[in-house]
Biopython code that builds the backbone (N, CA, C, O; Angstrom):
import numpy as np
from Bio.PDB.StructureBuilder import StructureBuilder

atoms = [
    (1, "MET", "N", (-94.552, 23.036, 59.621)),
    (1, "MET", "CA", (-95.437, 22.866, 60.762)),
    (1, "MET", "C", (-94.767, 21.954, 61.774)),
    (1, "MET", "O", (-93.924, 21.122, 61.437)),
    (2, "LEU", "N", (-95.166, 22.136, 63.017)),
    (2, "LEU", "CA", (-94.600, 21.354, 64.106)),
    (2, "LEU", "C", (-95.728, 20.907, 65.024)),
    (2, "LEU", "O", (-96.517, 21.728, 65.491)),
    (3, "ALA", "N", (-95.804, 19.609, 65.283)),
    (3, "ALA", "CA", (-96.814, 19.064, 66.190)),
    (3, "ALA", "C", (-96.176, 18.780, 67.539)),
    (3, "ALA", "O", (-94.999, 18.429, 67.617)),
    (4, "ALA", "N", (-96.959, 18.934, 68.601)),
    (4, "ALA", "CA", (-96.506, 18.626, 69.958)),
    (4, "ALA", "C", (-97.550, 17.733, 70.610)),
    (4, "ALA", "O", (-98.743, 18.036, 70.581)),
    (5, "ILE", "N", (-97.091, 16.619, 71.204)),
    (5, "ILE", "CA", (-98.004, 15.700, 71.876)),
    (5, "ILE", "C", (-97.367, 15.217, 73.168)),
    (5, "ILE", "O", (-96.158, 14.999, 73.245)),
    (6, "GLY", "N", (-98.208, 15.056, 74.177)),
    (6, "GLY", "CA", (-97.751, 14.511, 75.448)),
    (6, "GLY", "C", (-98.946, 14.125, 76.286)),
    (6, "GLY", "O", (-100.074, 14.535, 76.009)),
    (7, "GLY", "N", (-98.695, 13.334, 77.311)),
    (7, "GLY", "CA", (-99.781, 12.852, 78.149)),
    (7, "GLY", "C", (-99.490, 13.008, 79.622)),
    (7, "GLY", "O", (-98.336, 13.074, 80.045)),
    (8, "VAL", "N", (-100.558, 13.068, 80.394)),
    (8, "VAL", "CA", (-100.448, 13.140, 81.848)),
    (8, "VAL", "C", (-101.491, 12.220, 82.469)),
    (8, "VAL", "O", (-102.493, 11.877, 81.842)),
    (9, "SER", "N", (-101.237, 11.832, 83.704)),
    (9, "SER", "CA", (-102.241, 11.155, 84.517)),
    (9, "SER", "C", (-102.256, 11.853, 85.868)),
    (9, "SER", "O", (-101.208, 12.256, 86.374)),
    (10, "LEU", "N", (-103.421, 11.996, 86.443)),
    (10, "LEU", "CA", (-103.540, 12.687, 87.724)),
    (10, "LEU", "C", (-102.901, 11.869, 88.837)),
    (10, "LEU", "O", (-102.999, 10.642, 88.852)),
    (11, "LYS", "N", (-102.245, 12.558, 89.772)),
    (11, "LYS", "CA", (-101.671, 11.867, 90.928)),
    (11, "LYS", "C", (-102.771, 11.410, 91.878)),
    (11, "LYS", "O", (-102.687, 10.324, 92.452)),
    (12, "ARG", "N", (-103.787, 12.225, 92.044)),
    (12, "ARG", "CA", (-104.928, 11.916, 92.905)),
    (12, "ARG", "C", (-106.194, 12.375, 92.194)),
    (12, "ARG", "O", (-106.178, 13.381, 91.485)),
    (13, "TRP", "N", (-107.281, 11.648, 92.377)),
    (13, "TRP", "CA", (-108.525, 11.984, 91.696)),
    (13, "TRP", "C", (-108.997, 13.385, 92.052)),
    (13, "TRP", "O", (-109.581, 14.077, 91.218)),
    (14, "TYR", "N", (-108.745, 13.805, 93.292)),
    (14, "TYR", "CA", (-109.258, 15.103, 93.730)),
    (14, "TYR", "C", (-108.463, 16.284, 93.171)),
    (14, "TYR", "O", (-108.830, 17.435, 93.409)),
    (15, "TYR", "N", (-107.398, 16.025, 92.443)),
    (15, "TYR", "CA", (-106.698, 17.096, 91.727)),
    (15, "TYR", "C", (-107.383, 17.410, 90.393)),
    (15, "TYR", "O", (-107.046, 18.386, 89.722)),
    (16, "GLY", "N", (-108.340, 16.573, 90.027)),
    (16, "GLY", "CA", (-109.001, 16.720, 88.738)),
    (16, "GLY", "C", (-109.555, 18.103, 88.450)),
    (16, "GLY", "O", (-109.217, 18.690, 87.422)),
    (17, "PRO", "N", (-110.404, 18.647, 89.333)),
    (17, "PRO", "CA", (-110.988, 19.956, 89.009)),
    (17, "PRO", "C", (-109.949, 21.050, 88.763)),
    (17, "PRO", "O", (-110.077, 21.813, 87.805)),
    (18, "GLU", "N", (-108.932, 21.139, 89.605)),
    (18, "GLU", "CA", (-107.917, 22.174, 89.406)),
    (18, "GLU", "C", (-107.146, 21.940, 88.109)),
    (18, "GLU", "O", (-106.939, 22.865, 87.323)),
    (19, "PHE", "N", (-106.725, 20.697, 87.895)),
    (19, "PHE", "CA", (-105.941, 20.424, 86.693)),
    (19, "PHE", "C", (-106.754, 20.677, 85.430)),
    (19, "PHE", "O", (-106.266, 21.301, 84.487)),
    (20, "TYR", "N", (-107.991, 20.195, 85.411)),
    (20, "TYR", "CA", (-108.808, 20.361, 84.214)),
    (20, "TYR", "C", (-109.105, 21.828, 83.945)),
    (20, "TYR", "O", (-109.114, 22.253, 82.790)),
    (21, "TRP", "N", (-109.349, 22.612, 85.001)),
    (21, "TRP", "CA", (-109.600, 24.038, 84.805)),
    (21, "TRP", "C", (-108.371, 24.711, 84.201)),
    (21, "TRP", "O", (-108.479, 25.466, 83.235)),
    (22, "ARG", "N", (-107.203, 24.433, 84.779)),
    (22, "ARG", "CA", (-105.966, 25.045, 84.279)),
    (22, "ARG", "C", (-105.658, 24.587, 82.849)),
    (22, "ARG", "O", (-105.272, 25.394, 82.004)),
    (23, "ALA", "N", (-105.830, 23.303, 82.591)),
    (23, "ALA", "CA", (-105.560, 22.781, 81.246)),
    (23, "ALA", "C", (-106.532, 23.371, 80.226)),
    (23, "ALA", "O", (-106.149, 23.653, 79.090)),
    (24, "HIS", "N", (-107.776, 23.556, 80.629)),
    (24, "HIS", "CA", (-108.763, 24.147, 79.719)),
    (24, "HIS", "C", (-108.383, 25.584, 79.365)),
    (24, "HIS", "O", (-108.544, 26.010, 78.221)),
    (25, "GLN", "N", (-107.882, 26.325, 80.346)),
    (25, "GLN", "CA", (-107.434, 27.696, 80.069)),
    (25, "GLN", "C", (-106.285, 27.693, 79.055)),
    (25, "GLN", "O", (-106.244, 28.533, 78.157)),
    (26, "ALA", "N", (-105.360, 26.750, 79.201)),
    (26, "ALA", "CA", (-104.247, 26.643, 78.251)),
    (26, "ALA", "C", (-104.752, 26.236, 76.865)),
    (26, "ALA", "O", (-104.244, 26.716, 75.851)),
    (27, "LEU", "N", (-105.745, 25.356, 76.822)),
    (27, "LEU", "CA", (-106.331, 24.954, 75.542)),
    (27, "LEU", "C", (-106.975, 26.153, 74.846)),
    (27, "LEU", "O", (-106.812, 26.338, 73.640)),
    (28, "LEU", "N", (-107.704, 26.960, 75.606)),
    (28, "LEU", "CA", (-108.313, 28.158, 75.026)),
    (28, "LEU", "C", (-107.241, 29.132, 74.538)),
    (28, "LEU", "O", (-107.405, 29.774, 73.501)),
    (29, "GLN", "N", (-106.147, 29.238, 75.288)),
    (29, "GLN", "CA", (-105.033, 30.089, 74.871)),
    (29, "GLN", "C", (-104.495, 29.620, 73.518)),
    (29, "GLN", "O", (-104.297, 30.427, 72.609)),
    (30, "ALA", "N", (-104.261, 28.315, 73.390)),
    (30, "ALA", "CA", (-103.732, 27.781, 72.128)),
    (30, "ALA", "C", (-104.711, 28.011, 70.986)),
    (30, "ALA", "O", (-104.320, 28.455, 69.906)),
    (31, "ARG", "N", (-105.968, 27.713, 71.221)),
    (31, "ARG", "CA", (-106.963, 27.868, 70.156)),
    (31, "ARG", "C", (-107.132, 29.326, 69.732)),
    (31, "ARG", "O", (-107.557, 29.603, 68.611)),
    (32, "GLY", "N", (-106.802, 30.249, 70.621)),
    (32, "GLY", "CA", (-106.896, 31.663, 70.291)),
    (32, "GLY", "C", (-105.663, 32.220, 69.608)),
    (32, "GLY", "O", (-105.658, 33.379, 69.193)),
    (33, "ASP", "N", (-104.631, 31.426, 69.484)),
    (33, "ASP", "CA", (-103.383, 31.880, 68.873)),
    (33, "ASP", "C", (-103.461, 31.683, 67.360)),
    (33, "ASP", "O", (-103.680, 30.561, 66.903)),
    (34, "PRO", "N", (-103.289, 32.742, 66.578)),
    (34, "PRO", "CA", (-103.409, 32.589, 65.125)),
    (34, "PRO", "C", (-102.343, 31.681, 64.504)),
    (34, "PRO", "O", (-102.512, 31.216, 63.377)),
    (35, "LEU", "N", (-101.255, 31.425, 65.222)),
    (35, "LEU", "CA", (-100.209, 30.542, 64.693)),
    (35, "LEU", "C", (-100.388, 29.089, 65.130)),
    (35, "LEU", "O", (-99.583, 28.226, 64.783)),
    (36, "CYS", "N", (-101.445, 28.828, 65.892)),
    (36, "CYS", "CA", (-101.789, 27.452, 66.277)),
    (36, "CYS", "C", (-102.803, 26.931, 65.264)),
    (36, "CYS", "O", (-103.908, 27.461, 65.145)),
    (37, "LEU", "N", (-102.418, 25.902, 64.547)),
    (37, "LEU", "CA", (-103.266, 25.348, 63.495)),
    (37, "LEU", "C", (-104.247, 24.310, 64.019)),
    (37, "LEU", "O", (-105.254, 24.019, 63.373)),
    (38, "HIS", "N", (-103.956, 23.753, 65.184)),
    (38, "HIS", "CA", (-104.835, 22.761, 65.816)),
    (38, "HIS", "C", (-104.471, 22.657, 67.292)),
    (38, "HIS", "O", (-103.295, 22.701, 67.651)),
    (39, "ALA", "N", (-105.472, 22.522, 68.137)),
    (39, "ALA", "CA", (-105.241, 22.256, 69.560)),
    (39, "ALA", "C", (-106.395, 21.406, 70.069)),
    (39, "ALA", "O", (-107.562, 21.755, 69.892)),
    (40, "GLY", "N", (-106.059, 20.288, 70.702)),
    (40, "GLY", "CA", (-107.083, 19.406, 71.228)),
    (40, "GLY", "C", (-106.542, 18.544, 72.345)),
    (40, "GLY", "O", (-105.332, 18.430, 72.540)),
    (41, "VAL", "N", (-107.459, 17.939, 73.072)),
    (41, "VAL", "CA", (-107.105, 16.999, 74.137)),
    (41, "VAL", "C", (-107.959, 15.751, 73.958)),
    (41, "VAL", "O", (-109.072, 15.814, 73.436)),
    (42, "PHE", "N", (-107.418, 14.613, 74.401)),
    (42, "PHE", "CA", (-108.162, 13.366, 74.277)),
    (42, "PHE", "C", (-107.587, 12.338, 75.248)),
    (42, "PHE", "O", (-106.396, 12.368, 75.557)),
    (43, "PRO", "N", (-108.444, 11.420, 75.733)),
    (43, "PRO", "CA", (-107.953, 10.350, 76.605)),
    (43, "PRO", "C", (-107.487, 9.154, 75.780)),
    (43, "PRO", "O", (-107.986, 8.899, 74.684)),
    (44, "HIS", "N", (-106.517, 8.430, 76.334)),
    (44, "HIS", "CA", (-106.060, 7.195, 75.701)),
    (44, "HIS", "C", (-105.352, 6.350, 76.751)),
    (44, "HIS", "O", (-104.348, 6.776, 77.322)),
    (45, "GLN", "N", (-105.872, 5.159, 77.005)),
    (45, "GLN", "CA", (-105.277, 4.182, 77.922)),
    (45, "GLN", "C", (-104.899, 4.796, 79.271)),
    (45, "GLN", "O", (-103.783, 4.614, 79.758)),
    (46, "GLY", "N", (-105.835, 5.519, 79.860)),
    (46, "GLY", "CA", (-105.635, 6.064, 81.201)),
    (46, "GLY", "C", (-104.841, 7.350, 81.273)),
    (46, "GLY", "O", (-104.642, 7.889, 82.362)),
    (47, "LEU", "N", (-104.382, 7.855, 80.139)),
    (47, "LEU", "CA", (-103.664, 9.128, 80.107)),
    (47, "LEU", "C", (-104.526, 10.168, 79.404)),
    (47, "LEU", "O", (-105.395, 9.832, 78.599)),
    (48, "TYR", "N", (-104.279, 11.416, 79.714)),
    (48, "TYR", "CA", (-104.920, 12.525, 79.021)),
    (48, "TYR", "C", (-103.863, 13.192, 78.155)),
    (48, "TYR", "O", (-102.860, 13.697, 78.660)),
    (49, "PHE", "N", (-104.093, 13.190, 76.862)),
    (49, "PHE", "CA", (-103.123, 13.718, 75.908)),
    (49, "PHE", "C", (-103.536, 15.091, 75.409)),
    (49, "PHE", "O", (-104.722, 15.401, 75.287)),
    (50, "SER", "N", (-102.538, 15.897, 75.125)),
    (50, "SER", "CA", (-102.764, 17.135, 74.388)),
    (50, "SER", "C", (-102.010, 17.020, 73.069)),
    (50, "SER", "O", (-100.913, 16.464, 73.001)),
    (51, "LEU", "N", (-102.621, 17.552, 72.042)),
    (51, "LEU", "CA", (-102.015, 17.576, 70.714)),
    (51, "LEU", "C", (-102.222, 18.966, 70.139)),
    (51, "LEU", "O", (-103.349, 19.449, 70.036)),
    (52, "SER", "N", (-101.134, 19.593, 69.771)),
    (52, "SER", "CA", (-101.228, 20.901, 69.124)),
    (52, "SER", "C", (-100.303, 20.918, 67.913)),
    (52, "SER", "O", (-99.291, 20.217, 67.869)),
    (53, "VAL", "N", (-100.673, 21.729, 66.943)),
    (53, "VAL", "CA", (-99.873, 21.878, 65.730)),
    (53, "VAL", "C", (-99.647, 23.373, 65.521)),
    (53, "VAL", "O", (-100.579, 24.176, 65.557)),
    (54, "TRP", "N", (-98.392, 23.715, 65.304)),
    (54, "TRP", "CA", (-97.969, 25.111, 65.241)),
    (54, "TRP", "C", (-97.357, 25.440, 63.893)),
    (54, "TRP", "O", (-96.822, 24.573, 63.202)),
    (55, "HIS", "N", (-97.448, 26.704, 63.539)),
    (55, "HIS", "CA", (-96.875, 27.188, 62.285)),
    (55, "HIS", "C", (-95.375, 26.950, 62.254)),
    (55, "HIS", "O", (-94.826, 26.554, 61.226)),
    (56, "ASP", "N", (-94.707, 27.193, 63.386)),
    (56, "ASP", "CA", (-93.258, 27.000, 63.459)),
    (56, "ASP", "C", (-92.819, 26.869, 64.917)),
    (56, "ASP", "O", (-93.624, 27.022, 65.836)),
    (57, "LEU", "N", (-91.546, 26.586, 65.110)),
    (57, "LEU", "CA", (-90.996, 26.382, 66.448)),
    (57, "LEU", "C", (-91.138, 27.625, 67.309)),
    (57, "LEU", "O", (-91.476, 27.524, 68.488)),
    (58, "GLU", "N", (-90.889, 28.779, 66.747)),
    (58, "GLU", "CA", (-90.983, 30.019, 67.521)),
    (58, "GLU", "C", (-92.392, 30.226, 68.071)),
    (58, "GLU", "O", (-92.555, 30.633, 69.221)),
    (59, "ALA", "N", (-93.401, 29.950, 67.263)),
    (59, "ALA", "CA", (-94.787, 30.088, 67.714)),
    (59, "ALA", "C", (-95.079, 29.136, 68.867)),
    (59, "ALA", "O", (-95.722, 29.520, 69.844)),
    (60, "MET", "N", (-94.605, 27.886, 68.755)),
    (60, "MET", "CA", (-94.834, 26.909, 69.810)),
    (60, "MET", "C", (-94.139, 27.330, 71.102)),
    (60, "MET", "O", (-94.734, 27.248, 72.177)),
    (61, "LEU", "N", (-92.901, 27.773, 71.013)),
    (61, "LEU", "CA", (-92.158, 28.165, 72.210)),
    (61, "LEU", "C", (-92.741, 29.411, 72.858)),
    (61, "LEU", "O", (-92.783, 29.508, 74.084)),
    (62, "THR", "N", (-93.187, 30.352, 72.062)),
    (62, "THR", "CA", (-93.821, 31.554, 72.610)),
    (62, "THR", "C", (-95.055, 31.170, 73.409)),
    (62, "THR", "O", (-95.258, 31.668, 74.516)),
    (63, "PHE", "N", (-95.881, 30.290, 72.858)),
    (63, "PHE", "CA", (-97.059, 29.794, 73.569)),
    (63, "PHE", "C", (-96.655, 29.068, 74.846)),
    (63, "PHE", "O", (-97.206, 29.335, 75.914)),
    (64, "ALA", "N", (-95.705, 28.161, 74.740)),
    (64, "ALA", "CA", (-95.332, 27.301, 75.869)),
    (64, "ALA", "C", (-94.836, 28.094, 77.067)),
    (64, "ALA", "O", (-94.982, 27.652, 78.207)),
    (65, "GLN", "N", (-94.254, 29.255, 76.823)),
    (65, "GLN", "CA", (-93.639, 30.027, 77.896)),
    (65, "GLN", "C", (-94.482, 31.216, 78.339)),
    (65, "GLN", "O", (-93.967, 32.138, 78.971)),
    (66, "SER", "N", (-95.776, 31.205, 78.012)),
    (66, "SER", "CA", (-96.598, 32.360, 78.349)),
    (66, "SER", "C", (-97.969, 31.955, 78.878)),
    (66, "SER", "O", (-98.439, 30.839, 78.656)),
    (67, "GLY", "N", (-98.591, 32.884, 79.578)),
    (67, "GLY", "CA", (-99.988, 32.798, 79.973)),
    (67, "GLY", "C", (-100.400, 31.532, 80.692)),
    (67, "GLY", "O", (-99.633, 30.968, 81.472)),
    (68, "PRO", "N", (-101.635, 31.082, 80.419)),
    (68, "PRO", "CA", (-102.170, 29.904, 81.099)),
    (68, "PRO", "C", (-101.323, 28.646, 80.910)),
    (68, "PRO", "O", (-101.229, 27.827, 81.824)),
    (69, "HIS", "N", (-100.706, 28.481, 79.740)),
    (69, "HIS", "CA", (-99.883, 27.285, 79.546)),
    (69, "HIS", "C", (-98.706, 27.286, 80.511)),
    (69, "HIS", "O", (-98.405, 26.263, 81.127)),
    (70, "ARG", "N", (-98.055, 28.405, 80.643)),
    (70, "ARG", "CA", (-96.929, 28.495, 81.578)),
    (70, "ARG", "C", (-97.391, 28.184, 83.003)),
    (70, "ARG", "O", (-96.700, 27.492, 83.750)),
    (71, "ARG", "N", (-98.562, 28.701, 83.372)),
    (71, "ARG", "CA", (-99.060, 28.473, 84.734)),
    (71, "ARG", "C", (-99.412, 27.004, 84.975)),
    (71, "ARG", "O", (-99.152, 26.492, 86.063)),
    (72, "VAL", "N", (-99.993, 26.315, 83.996)),
    (72, "VAL", "CA", (-100.314, 24.902, 84.201)),
    (72, "VAL", "C", (-99.038, 24.071, 84.271)),
    (72, "VAL", "O", (-98.978, 23.100, 85.025)),
    (73, "VAL", "N", (-98.027, 24.432, 83.505)),
    (73, "VAL", "CA", (-96.747, 23.718, 83.569)),
    (73, "VAL", "C", (-96.119, 23.875, 84.953)),
    (73, "VAL", "O", (-95.515, 22.936, 85.472)),
    (74, "GLN", "N", (-96.259, 25.057, 85.551)),
    (74, "GLN", "CA", (-95.667, 25.310, 86.864)),
    (74, "GLN", "C", (-96.271, 24.438, 87.960)),
    (74, "GLN", "O", (-95.586, 24.127, 88.934)),
    (75, "VAL", "N", (-97.523, 24.039, 87.830)),
    (75, "VAL", "CA", (-98.172, 23.220, 88.859)),
    (75, "VAL", "C", (-98.336, 21.762, 88.441)),
    (75, "VAL", "O", (-98.803, 20.944, 89.233)),
    (76, "ALA", "N", (-97.964, 21.431, 87.225)),
    (76, "ALA", "CA", (-98.209, 20.080, 86.703)),
    (76, "ALA", "C", (-97.567, 19.000, 87.557)),
    (76, "ALA", "O", (-98.190, 17.964, 87.787)),
    (77, "SER", "N", (-96.353, 19.203, 88.032)),
    (77, "SER", "CA", (-95.689, 18.145, 88.799)),
    (77, "SER", "C", (-96.375, 17.898, 90.137)),
    (77, "SER", "O", (-96.251, 16.808, 90.695)),
    (78, "ARG", "N", (-97.089, 18.879, 90.658)),
    (78, "ARG", "CA", (-97.843, 18.698, 91.905)),
    (78, "ARG", "C", (-99.141, 17.937, 91.653)),
    (78, "ARG", "O", (-99.564, 17.144, 92.495)),
    (79, "LEU", "N", (-99.765, 18.162, 90.528)),
    (79, "LEU", "CA", (-101.089, 17.610, 90.250)),
    (79, "LEU", "C", (-101.077, 16.317, 89.449)),
    (79, "LEU", "O", (-101.993, 15.503, 89.565)),
    (80, "ALA", "N", (-100.054, 16.128, 88.647)),
    (80, "ALA", "CA", (-100.094, 15.019, 87.691)),
    (80, "ALA", "C", (-98.726, 14.383, 87.525)),
    (80, "ALA", "O", (-97.689, 15.001, 87.765)),
    (81, "ASP", "N", (-98.761, 13.132, 87.107)),
    (81, "ASP", "CA", (-97.548, 12.467, 86.642)),
    (81, "ASP", "C", (-97.444, 12.806, 85.161)),
    (81, "ASP", "O", (-98.292, 12.421, 84.356)),
    (82, "VAL", "N", (-96.409, 13.517, 84.828)),
    (82, "VAL", "CA", (-96.243, 13.987, 83.454)),
    (82, "VAL", "C", (-95.439, 12.960, 82.679)),
    (82, "VAL", "O", (-94.302, 12.646, 83.032)),
    (83, "ASN", "N", (-96.036, 12.449, 81.632)),
    (83, "ASN", "CA", (-95.318, 11.559, 80.738)),
    (83, "ASN", "C", (-94.609, 12.413, 79.694)),
    (83, "ASN", "O", (-94.795, 13.629, 79.643)),
    (84, "GLN", "N", (-93.830, 11.795, 78.899)),
    (84, "GLN", "CA", (-93.012, 12.538, 77.948)),
    (84, "GLN", "C", (-93.849, 13.357, 76.962)),
    (84, "GLN", "O", (-94.891, 12.914, 76.480)),
    (85, "PHE", "N", (-93.361, 14.550, 76.685)),
    (85, "PHE", "CA", (-93.913, 15.401, 75.633)),
    (85, "PHE", "C", (-92.889, 15.456, 74.509)),
    (85, "PHE", "O", (-91.692, 15.611, 74.750)),
    (86, "TYR", "N", (-93.364, 15.330, 73.305)),
    (86, "TYR", "CA", (-92.484, 15.338, 72.141)),
    (86, "TYR", "C", (-93.056, 16.260, 71.077)),
    (86, "TYR", "O", (-94.259, 16.517, 71.034)),
    (87, "HIS", "N", (-92.180, 16.747, 70.230)),
    (87, "HIS", "CA", (-92.632, 17.486, 69.058)),
    (87, "HIS", "C", (-92.011, 16.841, 67.825)),
    (87, "HIS", "O", (-90.943, 16.232, 67.888)),
    (88, "PHE", "N", (-92.707, 16.990, 66.708)),
    (88, "PHE", "CA", (-92.228, 16.400, 65.461)),
    (88, "PHE", "C", (-92.749, 17.222, 64.285)),
    (88, "PHE", "O", (-93.832, 17.803, 64.358)),
    (89, "PRO", "N", (-91.979, 17.268, 63.206)),
    (89, "PRO", "CA", (-92.429, 18.016, 62.027)),
    (89, "PRO", "C", (-93.575, 17.280, 61.334)),
    (89, "PRO", "O", (-93.661, 16.053, 61.380)),
    (90, "CYS", "N", (-94.443, 18.046, 60.696)),
    (90, "CYS", "CA", (-95.554, 17.444, 59.955)),
    (90, "CYS", "C", (-95.905, 18.350, 58.777)),
    (90, "CYS", "O", (-95.604, 19.543, 58.783)),
    (91, "ILE", "N", (-96.541, 17.765, 57.777)),
    (91, "ILE", "CA", (-96.948, 18.547, 56.605)),
    (91, "ILE", "C", (-98.450, 18.812, 56.609)),
    (91, "ILE", "O", (-98.958, 19.570, 55.783)),
    (92, "ALA", "N", (-99.157, 18.178, 57.548)),
    (92, "ALA", "CA", (-100.589, 18.386, 57.747)),
    (92, "ALA", "C", (-100.889, 18.074, 59.208)),
    (92, "ALA", "O", (-100.068, 17.472, 59.900)),
    (93, "VAL", "N", (-102.044, 18.474, 59.668)),
    (93, "VAL", "CA", (-102.435, 18.175, 61.046)),
    (93, "VAL", "C", (-102.649, 16.668, 61.163)),
    (93, "VAL", "O", (-103.499, 16.113, 60.467)),
    (94, "PRO", "N", (-101.886, 15.993, 62.038)),
    (94, "PRO", "CA", (-102.062, 14.546, 62.185)),
    (94, "PRO", "C", (-103.333, 14.230, 62.971)),
    (94, "PRO", "O", (-103.800, 15.034, 63.778)),
    (95, "SER", "N", (-103.877, 13.052, 62.720)),
    (95, "SER", "CA", (-104.996, 12.584, 63.538)),
    (95, "SER", "C", (-104.454, 12.231, 64.920)),
    (95, "SER", "O", (-103.245, 12.094, 65.108)),
    (96, "ASN", "N", (-105.353, 12.086, 65.876)),
    (96, "ASN", "CA", (-104.925, 11.661, 67.212)),
    (96, "ASN", "C", (-104.167, 10.342, 67.134)),
    (96, "ASN", "O", (-103.140, 10.169, 67.790)),
    (97, "GLN", "N", (-104.675, 9.414, 66.331)),
    (97, "GLN", "CA", (-104.048, 8.098, 66.211)),
    (97, "GLN", "C", (-102.654, 8.197, 65.601)),
    (97, "GLN", "O", (-101.723, 7.544, 66.072)),
    (98, "GLN", "N", (-102.507, 9.002, 64.566)),
    (98, "GLN", "CA", (-101.184, 9.179, 63.961)),
    (98, "GLN", "C", (-100.203, 9.788, 64.964)),
    (98, "GLN", "O", (-99.058, 9.346, 65.069)),
    (99, "ALA", "N", (-100.657, 10.798, 65.695)),
    (99, "ALA", "CA", (-99.788, 11.442, 66.684)),
    (99, "ALA", "C", (-99.417, 10.469, 67.802)),
    (99, "ALA", "O", (-98.281, 10.477, 68.276)),
    (100, "LEU", "N", (-100.364, 9.633, 68.225)),
    (100, "LEU", "CA", (-100.062, 8.626, 69.251)),
    (100, "LEU", "C", (-99.015, 7.633, 68.760)),
    (100, "LEU", "O", (-98.150, 7.219, 69.531)),
    (101, "GLN", "N", (-99.080, 7.252, 67.503)),
    (101, "GLN", "CA", (-98.081, 6.330, 66.957)),
    (101, "GLN", "C", (-96.690, 6.950, 66.995)),
    (101, "GLN", "O", (-95.724, 6.289, 67.374)),
    (102, "VAL", "N", (-96.587, 8.215, 66.604)),
    (102, "VAL", "CA", (-95.290, 8.898, 66.658)),
    (102, "VAL", "C", (-94.826, 9.006, 68.106)),
    (102, "VAL", "O", (-93.659, 8.757, 68.407)),
    (103, "TRP", "N", (-95.740, 9.378, 69.003)),
    (103, "TRP", "CA", (-95.410, 9.508, 70.427)),
    (103, "TRP", "C", (-94.865, 8.188, 70.969)),
    (103, "TRP", "O", (-93.834, 8.169, 71.642)),
    (104, "ALA", "N", (-95.554, 7.086, 70.676)),
    (104, "ALA", "CA", (-95.122, 5.772, 71.167)),
    (104, "ALA", "C", (-93.739, 5.412, 70.624)),
    (104, "ALA", "O", (-92.915, 4.860, 71.354)),
    (105, "GLN", "N", (-93.479, 5.713, 69.370)),
    (105, "GLN", "CA", (-92.158, 5.439, 68.791)),
    (105, "GLN", "C", (-91.077, 6.272, 69.474)),
    (105, "GLN", "O", (-89.982, 5.773, 69.733)),
    (106, "LEU", "N", (-91.373, 7.526, 69.766)),
    (106, "LEU", "CA", (-90.391, 8.393, 70.420)),
    (106, "LEU", "C", (-90.149, 7.973, 71.869)),
    (106, "LEU", "O", (-89.020, 8.042, 72.354)),
    (107, "VAL", "N", (-91.205, 7.539, 72.561)),
    (107, "VAL", "CA", (-91.049, 7.031, 73.930)),
    (107, "VAL", "C", (-90.157, 5.799, 73.918)),
    (107, "VAL", "O", (-89.239, 5.681, 74.729)),
    (108, "GLU", "N", (-90.432, 4.881, 72.993)),
    (108, "GLU", "CA", (-89.635, 3.653, 72.889)),
    (108, "GLU", "C", (-88.175, 3.971, 72.564)),
    (108, "GLU", "O", (-87.267, 3.369, 73.137)),
    (109, "ALA", "N", (-87.951, 4.901, 71.661)),
    (109, "ALA", "CA", (-86.581, 5.265, 71.280)),
    (109, "ALA", "C", (-85.828, 5.906, 72.445)),
    (109, "ALA", "O", (-84.609, 5.769, 72.550)),
    (110, "ALA", "N", (-86.554, 6.606, 73.316)),
    (110, "ALA", "CA", (-85.913, 7.280, 74.454)),
    (110, "ALA", "C", (-85.545, 6.306, 75.570)),
    (110, "ALA", "O", (-84.695, 6.612, 76.406)),
    (111, "GLU", "N", (-86.177, 5.138, 75.586)),
    (111, "GLU", "CA", (-85.925, 4.164, 76.664)),
    (111, "GLU", "C", (-84.722, 3.335, 76.425)),
    (111, "GLU", "O", (-84.390, 2.478, 77.243)),
]
sb = StructureBuilder()
sb.init_structure("model")
sb.init_model(0)
sb.init_chain("A")
sb.init_seg("    ")
for serial, (resi, resn, name, xyz) in enumerate(atoms, 1):
    if name == "N":
        sb.init_residue(resn, " ", resi, " ")
    sb.init_atom(name, np.array(xyz, "f"), 0.0, 1.0, " ", f" {name:<3s}", serial, name[0])
structure = sb.get_structure()
């Protein structure tokens, strides 16, 4: 299994409706994928995080490059400040807190 986590913050408050609509479509896309074991979003310290867990790398990449997810990625730099997205192997679906800990460690290691 492979987990993916990353966070964004809106550049302007008025980008909220467009960004949230597009992100929700991508969330529904992930939840509808039989190879997605978990997909969720949550706020933390002023950022909006997405966390998804995939059967394998191929499933994650296929999702990332298609449909609503691809479209939200194409406009993300206009609507939001995108913080780092990371993926990591897992043997079970991590909690939001566990995924945030891994994310923070990977951000620190990248700096």
